[in-house]
N, C-alpha and C positions, 0 to 999 in steps of 0.2 A: 381419436382420428388416423384416418389413414394416412401411412407413409411411404409417397413412391420411394422409387433410387435416388431423383435428386435430392431430395431432403436425409435419408439414409445416408446416402455420402457426404455430405455439409452432416450428418451426427455424428460419423466415423473422423473424421475431422476432426474436430470436437473434442471427442472425447467424454469419457462419464463427468456428470455434472451432481450438481443436489437430485434434478429434475431424471438422469439418464442413467441407466446401471447396466451394462455387458456381464451376460454369463454363457458360459461351452456348455451347459448343460440345468437341470432339476435342484445340483447343488446348494444346500444352502439360501434356493428362492423364499421360501417363507419370512426370511428374516429380511430381504430388502422389502417384497412385500409389505410386513408390520412395518417397517422403519420411512414408508415412505403417504402407508394409509396412517399413521402418527406425523406428520410433518402436511408438505402442502403439494400431496398426488406422485408423482410420475410418469416413468414408462423402466421397466426391464427388456431388452433386449435379448431372446435366450435365441442361441448358435453362434455369438460374438465372446471371443473370450477377452481379458483384460489388455492385454495389448492390439485392441481395438481390429482384430483380425475376424473378418469373415470367415468362419467353421463349418456355418451349415447346423442345420438341425433338422430331421426327418418328421413334418408335421402328419398329427396320425389323430384323431378318434380319440386313440388309448394317451396318448401326451398332450392332450387340450385340458379331458380328464383327469388326469393329473396334475397338473394348474390350479385348475377346480376346486380338486379336492384342497390341496396347498392351501388356498385361499379361505375353503368352507374349514375349514380346520385350525384356524387364527380363532387368538378369545379376545371380543367377540371372530362375530368370522367377517370375512372382506368381501365386499361385492368388487370383481373384476370383469373387463372385457379386453376381448385375447381379437389381436389382428395378424395379417403375416403381410408381409414383401419377398421377395425374392433380389436376389443379388447375384450374381453373378454366377445365377444359374444355381443362390445356394439358397435355400428357406431361411427364414427368418420368420419367429412369430412374437410378437410384438403382447407383452401384459401390461396393460392400463390398471391405475391405480390411482382413482383420486383419494381427496384427502378426504378421510374418516370425518364422521360427522358425532360413532360414540369413544371417541380415545380416553386411553389408553390403547391402545394393539397389542396383547403379548402373541408369540407361536412356545413352540414346546422350548426355543433354547436363550426365554426372557423374553421383555421387552429394550426396542429399538429403535430412535430417529434416524434421520437420515443430518448429518455433521460433513457440509460439504458435498466433494466425490461418493461419500464412505456410508455406509450404516452404521452410528456407532451405539452395541451397547448398554441399554442406563443402571447407573449403579443405584444399593437403596435409597437413598436420601434424593437423587435424580429422578429416578420414580417418583418418589412424595410430591418435589416442585414440579413435577409434568402432571399431575394428577391436579395440581392446583391450577394450571396454568391450561388445563390440557385444550377445554371448548370454548378458548379468547385466539379469536383470532389477530395475528400478528400484522401488526400497524402497515408492514410493505406488502404483505399480497391482497389488503384492500384497495378498494377502487372510490374515484372520488366525481360523485355526478353534476359536478360545476367543466371538469378534464374535457372538450370537446375537441375529438382525434383529428377530425381537420382540420381545425386551425392552431392548437395548440403544442401539436404534433412537430419535434424542430428532424428533418430528415439528414442536415446536415450533423448535425451532433450525433444518431446514430448510425449514417453512416462511418464518421469517426471510430465510434468506437467499435464497430465492426471489422475496424482496421489491423487498430490495436491490439484486436482479440484477433487477430488472423481467423475472421468469419470473408468467406468469400459472401457477398449478396446475389445468391442467384437465385432465391427461392424467392416471393413475395416477401413484401414488409411485415404486416401480419401472423403470416409463419411461422421463420425468424424470431419474432417476437416470441412466439409461443414456443420455442425452441428455446427457449430465453427463460421461459415460465414464470414473464412480466404481463404475459397477455392470455385475456381468459374471454367469453364466451360474454361478459357481459363490461370490458371495456379492460383499460390500459391499468395495470395496476400502482401502486403508488411507489414502489419501486423504482414501475418504465417509466412516473411521476419527472422523478426525481432526480432519476439519467437524461431523457430525451422530450424533457418538453422546453417549450423555447424560453420558457420565464418559471421555473420549479418555484420561483418565491411565489408568486401570484394564487399559490395553491396551497404551498409548505413555507412563509416569512420565518416557521421555525428552523430552517433552514439554512438559516445564513449565517457565516463563521467572524464573529466576531476578534481581527486581530490587533494586539495595544502593546506598543514601546511605551515605558516608565523613565523616565530620568532619579527616579528615587528610590530605593527597594522596597520604603513604604505603597510600592502602587498609587500618590496623592497626585502626582504633575506629570498630566499625557507629555510626552511629543508627538506620539502618530497612534491614528486608529483609524482602520478601516473596516467594513460590515462588508467581506468576501461573499461573489454571490456566484450562481449558477450551477451548472450539476453537480454529480454529485464528486466523480470524480474531476472533472473541472476545478473546483472549490481546492482541493486535497492541495494541487498542482504552486494553484495561485494562494495558498499559504507557506507554501514550503520557499516559493519568491519571495512571498514578504518574510519568513524569519532568514533569507539567503542575502535575503538586504540590509535585512538590519542587525546582521548580527557580524563580526570580525572572523576575517581569516589573516593566513601569518605563509608568507612562502619564503620552505628554503630548499637553498641552490646545492646540489649533489655534484654537483664536477659536470653534466648533462644538460642539453641545453631544456633541456624540460624541466618545468622549478618544481619540488613538492608543493604544494595545498594542504596547511595544517590550520584544518576549522575550529573554529570559539567551543563550538559545541558540534557532539553525531548525529547525523543530518538523518542516514539512514534511521536512526533509531527512535528522534523525532515525526519524521514522515509514519513511522508506521503508527505511534501515537494518535497522531492526526487521522491516519484512517481508519485507526479502532474508534476515537472519536465519534467521525458518521456514520461505523456502520454498527454499534452497539447505543447511541444516541435513543436515548425515548421520546419519537418526534408526534405523542399524542397529547403531549402538554405542550403548549403553543404558545409558550410564556418566556422560553428561555433558548441562547443560541449558545452551543459551543465557542471555548472565546481557550485563544492562543497570547500569552502575557509572555513582554522580553524586560526583564527585571535589570539592572545594572551587573547580576550576581547568577543570573537565573531564568532560566525559561519553565513557563511555568503551562499547562493545557489542563482546560475544564471539563466536561465532559457531563452534561444529563441526562442524567440514568434513574431505572429504580433500579435496587439491590434486588438482584437472585434471593432466593431462599437460602438454604446453606449457603450461597456463596463463600470460593476456597478461594485465594488467592493462588496464581497457576495450577490447579488442578480445575477448576469447574472449564468441562465443555462445552457454555456461554455463548452464545446465536438469538439475537431480541431479534434481532432481522434480517433471518437468513434468506428474501432473493438478493437482499443490498446486498450482505457479503458475498456470494457466490457471482454476481455482478461483478464485483472489485474482483476478487479471488479468478474469474475470469481473464483479464489483464492484468495482472500482474500485481495486480496493488495487495495488500493485506499481507494475514502472517498464516504460513503452515495450522491447518485446524489446532485448533486448544497452543498456540506453541507462542500468541502474544508476547507475552509478558518477557518468556523464554527467550525467545528472539529481540530484545532490544536488548536483555542483559546481554546476550551474544554480541550486539553489534557495540555496545559501550565492552568491552571486554576488548574484541579486537583493536578499540581507535582507542584503548588506556584511555577512557570517562569512564564518570562513575557511575553504579550507576544507578536508574532512575528510580526516584523515591517514591512506590503507589497510596493513594489516601482513599479508599472504594468506604464512601460514606452513603450512606443510604441514599439522597436524593440526585448526591453529585460525587464526581468520579473524578481524581487529580494524579494528574503524572510531572516528577517536578525534574529537568535536569540541569545538573551541573555543566560545567564548562568543563574540555579536557585537560587531565591533566597533562599530558604530547604539549597541548598548546598553550600551560600558563608555563610550563619547565622551557617552552623555546621563546616567548616573550623576554622570560625573566633574564633570559642566556642574552637575547635581543641585547637587551636594558647594557647592562656587565659590555656588551663588543661596541655597545656606543657610547656608554663610557670611554675603557681605555682607546679607541679610535681617537675619543675630544682630545684623551692626556695625551696622546700621539701627536698631535698636526700641532699642538703647543709650536710656537714660531717658526711655524711653514710659512711660506707666502699665501695667498686667498686661494689662489687658481689652484694650491698644490691641495690644497682644504676642498676647494671641491671635487678636482680626481676622486682624493680617496673616496669622500660621498657616494662619489656617482659609482665607484663599484665597489661600494660595501651597497647599494641597493639594487645591486643588477652588477654581478663579475664576468658577463662578457660582455656588456658596453664596449663596443667600435669607439679609436680615437677621433672619426667622423661626427659620433655623435655630444664623447666629451666635447667636441671645437664648437658641434651645434648649440649643448647646452649655456654654457659658458661663454660664448661671447669671440672665442680666441680661434686664431689661424689650427691648423693642424702641426704646424712646424711648433708651435710652443710650447704645447700638448709632451709633444717631443721631448722638448726640452726639462720640464718639465716630470714630464713620467720618469726620465734618465735621472732626474735629481734626486728623486723618491727612491728608485733603485738604490741610487748613491749612498742615499741614509742608512740603506739595507729595511725601509719602509714598504713595499711593491714586492710585488713580484710578475712574472707571466708564466701558465703553466699549461703547456703546449703548441702546438704551430702560431701565427697569425692569425689566420682562419682555421678556426674550429675547438680555436685552444679560450682560455680567460683569468682576468684578473685575481689573484691572490692577496689580500695585506697582512705582512706576517705582524698578529696580532705579539708576539715571544720579547718583540723589539722593544728599548726601555727609553 
């Protein structure tokens, strides 16, 4: 596919990805060619460094011959197509590599495959797994005959995605989709359908995400259940909205006007797990939805998958749907390469929460999250404080009790707000506050404007 200057400008802005590699010269080019042939194909742009700077390369017959020799010397030989483009008077040689039909391919340095924007060398066990899977097409790279691009493609979803990914829509729609790796000569791939169809579930009902809240730990008493639909990145956001709505948050007042939120669960780690579940789902099985279940004491995410041969938790660089994964990575969704579980563990450590419990079965992948230690400690302290205040207010008149309750809930509450909430005049509020101060139960920290109230908890 020929590339013009406008398209190259867009490619430079996007940078390297699953189907694009920049190289300043021929060094280790064989690894990149093998990696693309072992994956879904791609392009190497010779004359661009890894910081997206166009250095240029002198295109001669000898250079082209050397590149072709590198491809022929791979085992088995790899067919490539060469194109060129000028950018600011500098020449760029484009090496087009199609997905190989005789996988796996190797070069002198070994076997390589494409993982996100990198060529990754395969270890012995990974090579054995790869040989078994080599000639199987990934679900996300296939096309669906029922999809009609004119009727089923959602332009607004696509433009929204481009905006999130910071991709300028200067090229034609199909050219942009080709650059994303989701449009081939025979149509939009399944990955493209799951992201950009008006109704993805019309073609893949198994992409629905079930979210449920249980009243009991046994999971038999359902409080709320939703079948969440939309594109895959919309589904992730909707699932997280569900989690935020049906889990708790406490508020800590720090002496500043902005209060600190303490969430019951490590939301970023849960988000990472939800993203992983839609990226690595086994979509070829139509009868199973992914599920997020909120129990009284934990959250469980259930992902339907097929366990890879030789899978080792936290070690295996696993990509069941590489195109879907790449589309997520472009918009900042998901983990760095091979670090999803480690990333969740690190988020939980930072948020003072237990590490997620992982159960990787043959057909189901479970991730269980427990409430954060900080949230549990804060709630316990809040309960103690509430009991202490209840003891402090014994013998006070009703309005003084109400004032202390309002202060406990919001130390920045104003006298006017107290007046409106309790239903008495600000003069009466002043008298009651004076009485509370005299009894040593309440004091003012800072000026009248910008300060806050503090209940003196040490007074018996």
